[in-house]
PyMOL Python script that loads the backbone (N, CA, C, O; Angstrom):
from pymol import cmd

cmd.read_pdbstr("""\
ATOM      1  N   MET A   1      -5.797   8.795  -6.757  1.00  0.00           N
ATOM      2  CA  MET A   1      -7.056   8.822  -5.575  1.00  0.00           C
ATOM      3  C   MET A   1      -7.209   7.581  -5.104  1.00  0.00           C
ATOM      4  O   MET A   1      -7.029   6.554  -5.759  1.00  0.00           O
ATOM      5  N   LEU A   2      -7.612   7.662  -3.724  1.00  0.00           N
ATOM      6  CA  LEU A   2      -7.905   6.471  -2.974  1.00  0.00           C
ATOM      7  C   LEU A   2      -8.819   5.459  -3.559  1.00  0.00           C
ATOM      8  O   LEU A   2      -8.603   4.249  -3.477  1.00  0.00           O
ATOM      9  N   LEU A   3      -9.930   6.028  -4.198  1.00  0.00           N
ATOM     10  CA  LEU A   3     -11.153   5.193  -4.953  1.00  0.00           C
ATOM     11  C   LEU A   3     -10.515   4.224  -6.316  1.00  0.00           C
ATOM     12  O   LEU A   3     -10.873   3.156  -6.813  1.00  0.00           O
ATOM     13  N   ASP A   4      -9.583   5.035  -6.565  1.00  0.00           N
ATOM     14  CA  ASP A   4      -9.235   4.476  -7.652  1.00  0.00           C
ATOM     15  C   ASP A   4      -8.285   2.882  -7.367  1.00  0.00           C
ATOM     16  O   ASP A   4      -8.583   1.970  -8.138  1.00  0.00           O
ATOM     17  N   GLY A   5      -7.540   2.681  -6.639  1.00  0.00           N
ATOM     18  CA  GLY A   5      -6.862   1.681  -6.277  1.00  0.00           C
ATOM     19  C   GLY A   5      -7.257   0.997  -4.939  1.00  0.00           C
ATOM     20  O   GLY A   5      -6.575   0.184  -4.314  1.00  0.00           O
ATOM     21  N   ALA A   6      -8.512   1.486  -4.608  1.00  0.00           N
ATOM     22  CA  ALA A   6      -9.023   0.648  -3.457  1.00  0.00           C
ATOM     23  C   ALA A   6      -9.285  -0.994  -3.593  1.00  0.00           C
ATOM     24  O   ALA A   6      -8.899  -1.837  -2.783  1.00  0.00           O
ATOM     25  N   SER A   7      -9.849  -1.177  -4.513  1.00  0.00           N
ATOM     26  CA  SER A   7     -10.331  -2.519  -5.078  1.00  0.00           C
ATOM     27  C   SER A   7      -9.172  -3.553  -4.744  1.00  0.00           C
ATOM     28  O   SER A   7      -9.303  -4.549  -4.033  1.00  0.00           O
ATOM     29  N   GLY A   8      -7.921  -3.102  -5.438  1.00  0.00           N
ATOM     30  CA  GLY A   8      -6.860  -3.808  -5.482  1.00  0.00           C
ATOM     31  C   GLY A   8      -6.141  -3.780  -4.038  1.00  0.00           C
ATOM     32  O   GLY A   8      -5.080  -4.405  -4.051  1.00  0.00           O
ATOM     33  N   VAL A   9      -6.437  -3.262  -2.925  1.00  0.00           N
ATOM     34  CA  VAL A   9      -5.941  -3.243  -1.355  1.00  0.00           C
ATOM     35  C   VAL A   9      -6.089  -4.642  -0.981  1.00  0.00           C
ATOM     36  O   VAL A   9      -5.206  -5.143  -0.285  1.00  0.00           O
ATOM     37  N   PHE A  10      -7.048  -5.311  -1.335  1.00  0.00           N
ATOM     38  CA  PHE A  10      -7.354  -6.568  -0.595  1.00  0.00           C
ATOM     39  C   PHE A  10      -7.014  -7.848  -1.528  1.00  0.00           C
ATOM     40  O   PHE A  10      -7.154  -8.993  -1.097  1.00  0.00           O
ATOM     41  N   GLU A  11      -6.546  -7.562  -2.867  1.00  0.00           N
ATOM     42  CA  GLU A  11      -6.188  -8.567  -3.711  1.00  0.00           C
ATOM     43  C   GLU A  11      -4.498  -8.627  -3.954  1.00  0.00           C
ATOM     44  O   GLU A  11      -3.781  -7.690  -4.304  1.00  0.00           O
ATOM     45  N   ARG A  12      -4.117  -9.957  -3.671  1.00  0.00           N
ATOM     46  CA  ARG A  12      -2.718  -9.686  -3.828  1.00  0.00           C
ATOM     47  C   ARG A  12      -2.199  -9.906  -5.320  1.00  0.00           C
ATOM     48  O   ARG A  12      -0.987 -10.110  -5.384  1.00  0.00           O
ATOM     49  N   GLU A  13      -2.847  -9.903  -6.458  1.00  0.00           N
ATOM     50  CA  GLU A  13      -2.564  -9.717  -7.684  1.00  0.00           C
ATOM     51  C   GLU A  13      -2.469  -8.175  -8.112  1.00  0.00           C
ATOM     52  O   GLU A  13      -1.698  -7.729  -8.962  1.00  0.00           O
ATOM     53  N   GLY A  14      -3.426  -7.428  -7.338  1.00  0.00           N
ATOM     54  CA  GLY A  14      -3.706  -6.250  -7.409  1.00  0.00           C
ATOM     55  C   GLY A  14      -2.432  -4.932  -7.077  1.00  0.00           C
ATOM     56  O   GLY A  14      -2.415  -3.740  -7.383  1.00  0.00           O
ATOM     57  N   ARG A  15      -1.403  -5.845  -6.285  1.00  0.00           N
ATOM     58  CA  ARG A  15      -0.346  -5.116  -6.087  1.00  0.00           C
ATOM     59  C   ARG A  15       0.706  -4.483  -7.041  1.00  0.00           C
ATOM     60  O   ARG A  15       1.238  -5.252  -7.841  1.00  0.00           O
ATOM     61  N   LYS A  16       1.096  -3.080  -7.056  1.00  0.00           N
ATOM     62  CA  LYS A  16       1.558  -2.572  -8.280  1.00  0.00           C
ATOM     63  C   LYS A  16       2.910  -1.970  -7.710  1.00  0.00           C
ATOM     64  O   LYS A  16       2.979  -1.501  -6.573  1.00  0.00           O
ATOM     65  N   LYS A  17       3.909  -2.017  -8.533  1.00  0.00           N
ATOM     66  CA  LYS A  17       5.170  -1.453  -7.957  1.00  0.00           C
ATOM     67  C   LYS A  17       5.196   0.059  -7.811  1.00  0.00           C
ATOM     68  O   LYS A  17       4.868   0.792  -8.744  1.00  0.00           O
ATOM     69  N   SER A  18       5.554   0.470  -6.740  1.00  0.00           N
ATOM     70  CA  SER A  18       5.659   2.017  -6.569  1.00  0.00           C
ATOM     71  C   SER A  18       6.273   2.670  -7.640  1.00  0.00           C
ATOM     72  O   SER A  18       7.212   2.100  -8.196  1.00  0.00           O
ATOM     73  N   GLU A  19       5.897   3.785  -8.032  1.00  0.00           N
ATOM     74  CA  GLU A  19       6.578   4.852  -9.067  1.00  0.00           C
ATOM     75  C   GLU A  19       7.343   5.585  -8.099  1.00  0.00           C
ATOM     76  O   GLU A  19       6.709   5.919  -7.097  1.00  0.00           O
ATOM     77  N   ILE A  20       8.506   5.905  -8.151  1.00  0.00           N
ATOM     78  CA  ILE A  20       9.574   6.775  -7.778  1.00  0.00           C
ATOM     79  C   ILE A  20       9.641   7.849  -8.454  1.00  0.00           C
ATOM     80  O   ILE A  20      10.098   7.699  -9.587  1.00  0.00           O
ATOM     81  N   ASP A  21       9.285   9.092  -8.099  1.00  0.00           N
ATOM     82  CA  ASP A  21       9.371  10.387  -8.915  1.00  0.00           C
ATOM     83  C   ASP A  21      10.650  10.949  -8.314  1.00  0.00           C
ATOM     84  O   ASP A  21      10.719  11.355  -7.154  1.00  0.00           O
ATOM     85  N   GLU A  22      11.657  10.945  -9.182  1.00  0.00           N
ATOM     86  CA  GLU A  22      13.318  11.421  -8.707  1.00  0.00           C
ATOM     87  C   GLU A  22      13.115  12.770  -8.477  1.00  0.00           C
ATOM     88  O   GLU A  22      13.764  13.146  -7.501  1.00  0.00           O
ATOM     89  N   ALA A  23      12.529  13.554  -8.950  1.00  0.00           N
ATOM     90  CA  ALA A  23      12.412  14.976  -8.635  1.00  0.00           C
ATOM     91  C   ALA A  23      12.080  15.462  -7.161  1.00  0.00           C
ATOM     92  O   ALA A  23      12.661  16.295  -6.465  1.00  0.00           O
ATOM     93  N   GLN A  24      10.829  14.586  -6.873  1.00  0.00           N
ATOM     94  CA  GLN A  24      10.290  14.683  -5.527  1.00  0.00           C
ATOM     95  C   GLN A  24      11.004  14.184  -4.598  1.00  0.00           C
ATOM     96  O   GLN A  24      10.891  14.714  -3.493  1.00  0.00           O
ATOM     97  N   VAL A  25      11.944  13.030  -4.745  1.00  0.00           N
ATOM     98  CA  VAL A  25      12.766  12.509  -3.830  1.00  0.00           C
ATOM     99  C   VAL A  25      13.996  13.371  -3.537  1.00  0.00           C
ATOM    100  O   VAL A  25      14.549  13.347  -2.437  1.00  0.00           O
ATOM    101  N   LYS A  26      14.484  14.276  -4.746  1.00  0.00           N
ATOM    102  CA  LYS A  26      15.555  15.242  -4.397  1.00  0.00           C
ATOM    103  C   LYS A  26      14.851  16.380  -3.477  1.00  0.00           C
ATOM    104  O   LYS A  26      15.479  16.973  -2.599  1.00  0.00           O
ATOM    105  N   GLU A  27      13.354  16.649  -3.793  1.00  0.00           N
ATOM    106  CA  GLU A  27      13.273  17.830  -3.132  1.00  0.00           C
ATOM    107  C   GLU A  27      12.945  17.249  -1.436  1.00  0.00           C
ATOM    108  O   GLU A  27      13.457  17.794  -0.459  1.00  0.00           O
ATOM    109  N   LEU A  28      12.226  16.339  -1.364  1.00  0.00           N
ATOM    110  CA  LEU A  28      12.126  15.731   0.002  1.00  0.00           C
ATOM    111  C   LEU A  28      13.452  15.447   0.794  1.00  0.00           C
ATOM    112  O   LEU A  28      13.348  15.318   2.014  1.00  0.00           O
ATOM    113  N   ASP A  29      14.712  15.335   0.200  1.00  0.00           N
ATOM    114  CA  ASP A  29      16.291  14.998   0.555  1.00  0.00           C
ATOM    115  C   ASP A  29      16.379  16.615   1.078  1.00  0.00           C
ATOM    116  O   ASP A  29      16.644  16.852   2.256  1.00  0.00           O
ATOM    117  N   VAL A  30      16.128  17.737   0.072  1.00  0.00           N
ATOM    118  CA  VAL A  30      16.355  19.113   0.554  1.00  0.00           C
ATOM    119  C   VAL A  30      15.589  19.375   1.688  1.00  0.00           C
ATOM    120  O   VAL A  30      16.259  19.702   2.667  1.00  0.00           O
ATOM    121  N   GLN A  31      14.373  19.326   1.846  1.00  0.00           N
ATOM    122  CA  GLN A  31      13.626  19.534   2.971  1.00  0.00           C
ATOM    123  C   GLN A  31      14.031  18.914   4.311  1.00  0.00           C
ATOM    124  O   GLN A  31      14.048  19.492   5.398  1.00  0.00           O
ATOM    125  N   ILE A  32      14.478  17.164   3.956  1.00  0.00           N
ATOM    126  CA  ILE A  32      14.873  17.010   5.336  1.00  0.00           C
ATOM    127  C   ILE A  32      16.300  17.626   5.911  1.00  0.00           C
ATOM    128  O   ILE A  32      16.501  17.698   7.123  1.00  0.00           O
ATOM    129  N   GLY A  33      17.155  18.009   5.049  1.00  0.00           N
ATOM    130  CA  GLY A  33      18.286  18.664   5.368  1.00  0.00           C
ATOM    131  C   GLY A  33      18.178  19.841   6.057  1.00  0.00           C
ATOM    132  O   GLY A  33      18.855  20.174   7.030  1.00  0.00           O
ATOM    133  N   LYS A  34      17.309  20.456   5.526  1.00  0.00           N
ATOM    134  CA  LYS A  34      16.965  21.908   6.018  1.00  0.00           C
ATOM    135  C   LYS A  34      16.136  21.766   7.463  1.00  0.00           C
ATOM    136  O   LYS A  34      16.211  22.629   8.339  1.00  0.00           O
ATOM    137  N   LEU A  35      15.311  20.516   7.587  1.00  0.00           N
ATOM    138  CA  LEU A  35      14.957  20.378   8.791  1.00  0.00           C
ATOM    139  C   LEU A  35      15.710  19.811  10.055  1.00  0.00           C
ATOM    140  O   LEU A  35      15.520  19.955  11.263  1.00  0.00           O
ATOM    141  N   ALA A  36      16.621  19.121   9.327  1.00  0.00           N
ATOM    142  CA  ALA A  36      17.668  18.720  10.307  1.00  0.00           C
ATOM    143  C   ALA A  36      18.506  19.718  10.840  1.00  0.00           C
ATOM    144  O   ALA A  36      18.968  19.727  11.982  1.00  0.00           O
ATOM    145  N   ALA A  37      18.712  20.709   9.798  1.00  0.00           N
ATOM    146  CA  ALA A  37      19.505  21.978  10.389  1.00  0.00           C
ATOM    147  C   ALA A  37      18.972  22.838  11.377  1.00  0.00           C
ATOM    148  O   ALA A  37      19.665  23.344  12.260  1.00  0.00           O
ATOM    149  N   ALA A  38      17.715  23.020  11.245  1.00  0.00           N
ATOM    150  CA  ALA A  38      16.850  23.743  12.153  1.00  0.00           C
ATOM    151  C   ALA A  38      16.698  23.191  13.406  1.00  0.00           C
ATOM    152  O   ALA A  38      16.683  23.815  14.467  1.00  0.00           O
ATOM    153  N   ASN A  39      16.573  21.872  13.236  1.00  0.00           N
ATOM    154  CA  ASN A  39      16.369  20.968  14.493  1.00  0.00           C
ATOM    155  C   ASN A  39      17.837  21.111  15.589  1.00  0.00           C
ATOM    156  O   ASN A  39      17.910  21.303  16.803  1.00  0.00           O
ATOM    157  N   SER A  40      18.868  20.923  14.559  1.00  0.00           N
ATOM    158  CA  SER A  40      20.215  20.667  15.323  1.00  0.00           C
ATOM    159  C   SER A  40      20.441  22.268  15.904  1.00  0.00           C
ATOM    160  O   SER A  40      20.958  22.429  17.010  1.00  0.00           O
ATOM    161  N   PHE A  41      20.054  23.324  15.149  1.00  0.00           N
ATOM    162  CA  PHE A  41      20.252  24.692  15.751  1.00  0.00           C
ATOM    163  C   PHE A  41      19.438  25.130  16.829  1.00  0.00           C
ATOM    164  O   PHE A  41      19.781  26.086  17.523  1.00  0.00           O
ATOM    165  N   LEU A  42      18.062  24.310  17.078  1.00  0.00           N
ATOM    166  CA  LEU A  42      17.226  24.734  18.285  1.00  0.00           C
ATOM    167  C   LEU A  42      17.519  23.735  19.210  1.00  0.00           C
ATOM    168  O   LEU A  42      16.945  23.808  20.296  1.00  0.00           O
ATOM    169  N   GLU A  43      18.209  22.914  19.030  1.00  0.00           N
ATOM    170  CA  GLU A  43      18.764  21.841  20.332  1.00  0.00           C
ATOM    171  C   GLU A  43      19.848  22.724  21.031  1.00  0.00           C
ATOM    172  O   GLU A  43      20.011  22.358  22.195  1.00  0.00           O
ATOM    173  N   ARG A  44      20.571  23.690  20.700  1.00  0.00           N
ATOM    174  CA  ARG A  44      21.444  24.461  21.167  1.00  0.00           C
ATOM    175  C   ARG A  44      20.847  25.466  22.206  1.00  0.00           C
ATOM    176  O   ARG A  44      21.576  26.292  22.757  1.00  0.00           O
TER     177      ARG A  44
END
""", "prot")
cmd.dss("prot")
cmd.show_as("cartoon", "prot")
cmd.util.cbc("prot")
cmd.orient("prot")
């Protein structure tokens, strides 16, 4: 939630490494592929 990390926004030491959810990345890749195919189809 925004308020949980809001105080760290203005602090240099407050930066955290972003956590990567591999399953979400794969799902987004699938969605990007579908959207690219639809876009290509609609351009014709």
